[in-house]
Biotite code that builds the C-alpha atoms (Angstrom):
import biotite.structure as struc

atoms = struc.array([
    struc.Atom([-12.895, 15.642, -38.043], chain_id="A", res_id=1, res_name="MET", atom_name="CA", element="C"),
    struc.Atom([-14.373, 17.657, -35.046], chain_id="A", res_id=2, res_name="GLU", atom_name="CA", element="C"),
    struc.Atom([-15.754, 14.378, -33.592], chain_id="A", res_id=3, res_name="LYS", atom_name="CA", element="C"),
    struc.Atom([-12.198, 12.872, -33.806], chain_id="A", res_id=4, res_name="LEU", atom_name="CA", element="C"),
    struc.Atom([-10.710, 15.988, -32.101], chain_id="A", res_id=5, res_name="GLU", atom_name="CA", element="C"),
    struc.Atom([-13.286, 15.806, -29.343], chain_id="A", res_id=6, res_name="GLU", atom_name="CA", element="C"),
    struc.Atom([-12.710, 11.886, -28.792], chain_id="A", res_id=7, res_name="LYS", atom_name="CA", element="C"),
    struc.Atom([-8.951, 12.707, -28.651], chain_id="A", res_id=8, res_name="LEU", atom_name="CA", element="C"),
    struc.Atom([-9.625, 15.252, -26.073], chain_id="A", res_id=9, res_name="ALA", atom_name="CA", element="C"),
    struc.Atom([-11.505, 12.910, -23.911], chain_id="A", res_id=10, res_name="HIS", atom_name="CA", element="C"),
    struc.Atom([-8.925, 10.360, -24.194], chain_id="A", res_id=11, res_name="LEU", atom_name="CA", element="C"),
    struc.Atom([-6.137, 12.468, -23.454], chain_id="A", res_id=12, res_name="MET", atom_name="CA", element="C"),
    struc.Atom([-8.070, 13.622, -20.324], chain_id="A", res_id=13, res_name="ARG", atom_name="CA", element="C"),
    struc.Atom([-8.758, 10.011, -19.368], chain_id="A", res_id=14, res_name="ALA", atom_name="CA", element="C"),
    struc.Atom([-5.129, 9.109, -19.712], chain_id="A", res_id=15, res_name="VAL", atom_name="CA", element="C"),
    struc.Atom([-4.016, 12.033, -17.695], chain_id="A", res_id=16, res_name="ASP", atom_name="CA", element="C"),
    struc.Atom([-6.453, 11.102, -14.836], chain_id="A", res_id=17, res_name="ASP", atom_name="CA", element="C"),
    struc.Atom([-5.369, 7.476, -14.923], chain_id="A", res_id=18, res_name="LEU", atom_name="CA", element="C"),
    struc.Atom([-1.674, 8.582, -14.695], chain_id="A", res_id=19, res_name="SER", atom_name="CA", element="C"),
    struc.Atom([-2.457, 10.716, -11.718], chain_id="A", res_id=20, res_name="ASP", atom_name="CA", element="C"),
    struc.Atom([-4.127, 7.695, -10.035], chain_id="A", res_id=21, res_name="VAL", atom_name="CA", element="C"),
    struc.Atom([-1.139, 5.386, -10.821], chain_id="A", res_id=22, res_name="VAL", atom_name="CA", element="C"),
    struc.Atom([1.158, 8.120, -9.524], chain_id="A", res_id=23, res_name="ALA", atom_name="CA", element="C"),
    struc.Atom([-0.788, 8.414, -6.154], chain_id="A", res_id=24, res_name="ARG", atom_name="CA", element="C"),
    struc.Atom([-1.084, 4.584, -5.843], chain_id="A", res_id=25, res_name="GLN", atom_name="CA", element="C"),
    struc.Atom([2.592, 4.198, -6.392], chain_id="A", res_id=26, res_name="GLY", atom_name="CA", element="C"),
    struc.Atom([3.318, 6.619, -3.439], chain_id="A", res_id=27, res_name="GLY", atom_name="CA", element="C"),
    struc.Atom([0.758, 4.810, -1.232], chain_id="A", res_id=28, res_name="GLU", atom_name="CA", element="C"),
    struc.Atom([2.461, 1.487, -2.171], chain_id="A", res_id=29, res_name="ILE", atom_name="CA", element="C"),
    struc.Atom([5.776, 2.948, -1.186], chain_id="A", res_id=30, res_name="ASP", atom_name="CA", element="C"),
    struc.Atom([4.516, 4.144, 2.190], chain_id="A", res_id=31, res_name="VAL", atom_name="CA", element="C"),
    struc.Atom([2.833, 0.728, 2.789], chain_id="A", res_id=32, res_name="LEU", atom_name="CA", element="C"),
    struc.Atom([5.903, -1.166, 2.033], chain_id="A", res_id=33, res_name="THR", atom_name="CA", element="C"),
    struc.Atom([7.987, 0.834, 4.241], chain_id="A", res_id=34, res_name="ARG", atom_name="CA", element="C"),
    struc.Atom([5.452, 0.243, 7.166], chain_id="A", res_id=35, res_name="ARG", atom_name="CA", element="C"),
    struc.Atom([5.460, -3.452, 6.464], chain_id="A", res_id=36, res_name="VAL", atom_name="CA", element="C"),
    struc.Atom([9.385, -3.501, 6.505], chain_id="A", res_id=37, res_name="ARG", atom_name="CA", element="C"),
    struc.Atom([9.236, -1.538, 9.882], chain_id="A", res_id=38, res_name="LEU", atom_name="CA", element="C"),
    struc.Atom([6.751, -4.130, 11.260], chain_id="A", res_id=39, res_name="LEU", atom_name="CA", element="C"),
    struc.Atom([8.724, -7.032, 10.079], chain_id="A", res_id=40, res_name="MET", atom_name="CA", element="C"),
    struc.Atom([11.985, -5.524, 11.721], chain_id="A", res_id=41, res_name="GLU", atom_name="CA", element="C"),
    struc.Atom([10.202, -4.792, 14.850], chain_id="A", res_id=42, res_name="ARG", atom_name="CA", element="C"),
    struc.Atom([8.739, -8.413, 15.029], chain_id="A", res_id=43, res_name="GLU", atom_name="CA", element="C"),
    struc.Atom([12.215, -9.896, 14.161], chain_id="A", res_id=44, res_name="ALA", atom_name="CA", element="C"),
    struc.Atom([13.587, -7.792, 17.025], chain_id="A", res_id=45, res_name="GLY", atom_name="CA", element="C"),
    struc.Atom([11.021, -9.236, 19.487], chain_id="A", res_id=46, res_name="ARG", atom_name="CA", element="C"),
    struc.Atom([11.676, -12.828, 18.429], chain_id="A", res_id=47, res_name="GLU", atom_name="CA", element="C"),
    struc.Atom([15.444, -12.257, 18.736], chain_id="A", res_id=48, res_name="ALA", atom_name="CA", element="C"),
    struc.Atom([14.910, -10.861, 22.314], chain_id="A", res_id=49, res_name="ASP", atom_name="CA", element="C"),
    struc.Atom([13.193, -14.207, 23.021], chain_id="A", res_id=50, res_name="GLY", atom_name="CA", element="C"),
    struc.Atom([9.679, -12.934, 22.748], chain_id="A", res_id=51, res_name="GLY", atom_name="CA", element="C"),
    struc.Atom([7.208, -12.798, 25.576], chain_id="A", res_id=52, res_name="SER", atom_name="CA", element="C"),
    struc.Atom([5.063, -15.727, 24.384], chain_id="A", res_id=53, res_name="GLY", atom_name="CA", element="C"),
    struc.Atom([2.008, -13.624, 24.418], chain_id="A", res_id=54, res_name="GLU", atom_name="CA", element="C"),
    struc.Atom([0.628, -15.040, 21.249], chain_id="A", res_id=55, res_name="ALA", atom_name="CA", element="C"),
    struc.Atom([0.532, -18.566, 22.652], chain_id="A", res_id=56, res_name="ASN", atom_name="CA", element="C"),
    struc.Atom([-1.169, -17.688, 25.950], chain_id="A", res_id=57, res_name="VAL", atom_name="CA", element="C"),
    struc.Atom([-4.783, -18.706, 26.295], chain_id="A", res_id=58, res_name="LYS", atom_name="CA", element="C"),
    struc.Atom([-7.211, -15.877, 27.017], chain_id="A", res_id=59, res_name="PRO", atom_name="CA", element="C"),
    struc.Atom([-8.459, -15.755, 30.723], chain_id="A", res_id=60, res_name="PRO", atom_name="CA", element="C"),
    struc.Atom([-11.971, -16.967, 29.845], chain_id="A", res_id=61, res_name="HIS", atom_name="CA", element="C"),
    struc.Atom([-10.671, -20.477, 28.833], chain_id="A", res_id=62, res_name="TRP", atom_name="CA", element="C"),
])
């Protein structure tokens, strides 16, 4: 019985640790999602303004 209690305690600790990891990663995903949305909106604004075409300009060494 003591071994089962010990295993249960270890499993509960592992579940708690994994829960903390999932919660932290959820927060990180939210932050990254907001950043991607901001970058997409910024790029859409640049395209709407006509863009400068910098992406299609050959580097000076060509």
